[in-house]
C-alpha positions, 0 to 999 in steps of 0.5 A, a space after each residue: 500499499 502506497 503512502 498516499 493510499 494510507 492518507 486517503 484511507 485515514 482521512 476517509 475513516 476520520 470523515 466517516 466518524 466525524 462526530 467522534 473525531 471532532 470530539 477527540 480533536 477538541 479534547 487534544 486541542 484543549 490539552 495542547 492549548 493549556 500546555 502551550 499557554 503555560 509554557 509561553 507564559 513561563 517563557 515570556 516571564 523569563 525573557 521579561 526578567 532578563 530584559 529587566 536585568 540587562 536594561 542597565 547594561 550586562 557588565 555589572 558587579 554588585 558588592 553588598 555588606 556582610 558575609 554569612 559563614 558556617 562553622 563546623 558545629 553548625 553555627 552561623 555567624 553573620 559578619 557585617 561591617 559598613 561598606 563605606 563611601 571610601 570603599 566606593 572611591 577606592 573601587 574606582 581605581 581598579 583597572 577596567 572600572 568605568 563607573 562606581 555607584 554607591 547606593 542607599 535606598 529608603 522611603 520617606 515623605 517628600 514635601 513641596 509647595 504644600 503637597 506631599 507624598 511618600 516615595 522611594 528615595 535613592 541616595 546615589 553617586 553622581 555617575 548613577 545616570 550614566 551607569 544606569 542609562 538614565 536621561 535628564 529632561 530638565 536641568 542636570 543630574 547630581 554634580 561630581 563633587 566630594 562624596 563626603 561634602 556633597 551639597 543638598 541637591 535633588 533630581 526628581 523622577 518624571 512622575 514625582 515632578 508631575 505630582 509635586 509641581 504639576 506643569 510648572 518648572 521645579 528647577 531651583 525650587 526646594 523639596 523637604 525630605 524627612 526634615 531636610 531641605 534639598 534644592 531641585 536641580 533636575 528632572 529625569 526622562 520617563 524610564 518605567 519600572 524595574 522589577 516592580 519599582 517605579 523609577 519615575 516615582 523616585 527622587 535621587 539625592 547624594 549618597 552621603 545625604 541618604 546615609 544621614 536621612 536614614 541614619 545608616 552607617 553602611 551603604 546598602 550596595 555598590 554597583 561597579 560597571 566595568 569595560 567589556 574587555 575586562 574578564 569578569 573573574 579578573 575584576 571580581 578578584 581585584 575587587 575582593 583583594 582590594 576590599 580584603 586589604 581595606 577591611 582585613 578580611 572578607 566581610 562582604 558579598 560580591 555578586 556578578 550579573 552573570 551569576 544572577 542571570 544564570 540563577 534566574 534563568 534556571 529558576 524560570 526555565 524550570 517554571 516554564 517546563 513545570 507549566 508545560 508539564 501541568 498542561 500536558 496532563 490534560 492531554 491524557 484526557 485526549 489519549 483516553 478518548 482516542 483509545 476509547 474511540 478506536 476500540 469502538 471503531 475496531 469493533 464496528 469495522 470488523 467487516 472492513 478489517 476482514 475485507 482488507 485482510 482477505 484482499 491481501 493486506 498484511 497485519 502490519 498494514 492494518 496496524 499502520 492504518 489504525 495507528 495513522 488514524 490515532 496520530 492524525 487525530 493527535 496532530 490535527 488536535 495539536 494544530 488546532 490548540 496551537 492556532 487557538 493560542 497563537 490567536 489569543 497571544 496576538 490579541 493579548 499583545 494588542 490589548 495588554 502589551 505589558 503581559 509577558 507572553 512569548 510563543 517560541 517555535 520550540 514550544 510549538 514543536 514540542 507540543 505537536 510532537 507530544 500530541 502525536 506521540 500520545 496519539 500513537 501510544 493511545 492507538 497501539 492497543 486498538 491497532 493490535 486488536 485489529 491485527 488479531 482479527 482473522 479475515 474469515 472470522 471477521 467476514 463471518 461475524 458480519 
């Protein structure tokens, strides 16, 4: 029997039982749609997080104060010492370092012109705008000056400026942060959010002022932006060596962006595959449907099987016909499910563009292969039953 003959037979058989076939296809389509949707959501979330982490560049090392150490008896000692502005200045002298940004964050009440609101306060260095790829729309960013004697200047995020000053220019005006007065020297361009933090609803002040306002001895973090020509391992070794010389021992933690990205990527990939696995469970319903329908079909088509065998068809050819029906049901159901999700994703991107959904070719391929494989497995038992029918007994039964 030629391949085209197989196809004609399979499509004719499915058409003659179109109601059963349609119900089975719907079951497969629902399972595949669930699998593809959950996998696409997981992939979209992974790409969203990667994009969030790389919007400030890809060559970043973060240094935070404190290091947790474990001793033989099971005790854990958290050795926390201040990460100072002097440390940040010293890190600037490491070869290959382009910008160093001392960081201290907190929430405080901002007052200006009789208006007030609670928002994020970022105490940063003067190069934070260049390092974090921030643009100034009015005025200028914090000036480069002695980090210990930096003047009380402030730069407003675009949303915070609108809330406090409306359409009037805030340049030269004063804002009060926790009882301290700051002169506004700039307004930032809209930037959006970073992992849930609204960068537009934020005020930037010098790091030394941030330490005073929040009564902190240590910076929360020092971000080091380095040249792509410098290997990450060499840079982290130099950072570790310098800080150990200054502090006497390793009382800090160094995290590279590569490490953060690799960890997040692994976690989100697991979530994506777990979501796809949950969706694949619903394919079992379709598998049961195919098995049931084909078992009934074998019983109803006994004379047909007997005639095929009487005309010289081998057991293998009869088996392949029934397996082909099962695989075709899985394939058509899978295609229907993928098409439904593709249309849904297009609609989501049109009306809710912020929702992270990404339909990848590998997801579609795996889904269709899974659909056909489950169809094949579900059709094995009915196909074997069909091959066991004796031609004479099958014809006599009719």
